[in-house]
C-alpha positions, -999 to +999 in steps of 0.1 A: -375+676-698-391+641-704-425+635-698-435+606-676-444+574-693-451+539-679-478+554-661-506+534-644-539+549-633-562+530-607-596+538-605-617+536-574-649+517-569-669+550-583-649+550-615-626+580-603-588+579-604-577+573-569-542+564-575-515+567-603-486+539-600-451+553-616-418+538-620-396+542-588-369+562-610-394+585-623-407+593-585-376+603-577-371+623-604-402+643-592-392+644-554-361+663-564-377+686-589-404+693-560-378+700-534-355+720-555-376+748-547-368+767-584-383+772-614-365+767-648-354+798-664-369+786-698-405+783-677-402+820-668-392+827-702-421+811-719-445+830-696-427+864-703-421+858-741-456+845-747-478+855-720-486+821-711-500+809-679-476+788-655-496+760-662-489+763-700-456+771-697-448+741-672-466+719-700-447+726-729-414+724-707-425+690-700-431+682-730-467+673-721-501+676-743-534+691-727-548+656-731-521+636-711-524+663-681-562+660-687-562+624-687-536+619-649-563+645-631-593+624-643-611+652-666-616+662-702-591+677-725-616+708-729-619+709-693-585+710-686-582+736-713-604+761-692-584+756-663-550+762-677-562+794-692-571+806-660-551+834-646-551+823-610-571+792-609-581+779-569-556+763-547-572+731-551-569+734-592-532+742-591-525+716-565-541+686-589-525+704-621-492+704-600-496+664-591-504+657-627-472+671-640-451+659-610-440+696-597-447+716-565-479+734-562-460+762-551-441+763-588-475+772-603-475+806-582-458+830-605 
């Protein structure tokens, strides 16, 4: 699966990310993934075979780096690495990670 490219982050007055602008075709792909409701077999296999967290497996499946996800979330790579390693991150954290990956939050609830 291809990672997002051509992404623009718009920061608010306080410097925090507020909006992300992506090409319409990419947006439509994320919508179809969010509404499909199924987790690809490859993601489940990565979790089972390697003992990875769902966030780690999804990141690998999507071909993204920790730095890319962290940047999309407006945090540092080490901060994201800690969140990704958490076995059961808080709901808001799962929602932010899912948004950065372009998937539905419930797809991280495995």
